[in-house]
Steps between C-alpha positions, in 0.01 A plus 500: 500500500635147533159352485421695172832375355390145585166557329671640202746199462196256542312701234795481263576131592867603582740360757700744710809419296336536164358832603835621631677395177230659277536846665886472543515507887678265732290200605573582865336846472182339390513254785564777758199697360271197518609429860424848605866583592538771225278726293548531122700807404438726207733308268331173579152648429633676185629160372155345581327779305713455193474123500122491581352814359144387568572483871318779684779646727243685706351169601856362558596792723189587676263209464237725336341407158554187304808303437515557139397805290150479357424208271830328547511128604825310537582245243570174680702206344318242323645224741277650782149418372363509856604856570206720615535753214431230250194373681335838515249576216504837351284732724660840553496439879721184477835665574372656822408156621843354412698805622288653785593844618641524846254594771507849623705596802407333829416849638211526244346167606368381835770280654292185486427511123852534363591195310748397238517209249733222618453251213277425214398138416371413152322174444481331159229281358726202504531510886847663504575846652771757524586744778640850459657659795 
């Protein structure tokens, strides 16, 4: 679940402290969840659901489905023009490329083919690039 929280924070362009403040929890609790020491409790997830109603809690809890409810795309601040969401044109499949579903459980895949995304690098026409981990 900590990886999904990291993906969500990246998609919303939020720092750990901004996120903690926005849902009204201690900053340390977010840090502990991201580090894998703790799992989010009911109140934590309820606060997330209230603050981010487009978040698909089924995805957050189980990893199944998409990060957001159908048709929703996060609004990123204008000062981040090189964010992936702003570079995508409007095909309906675009959110799936930005926020891939987690792969099925390892038991469903042959051991040699289970892979996960470590980072995404976006290259711009002016020769610059940005990495998302």
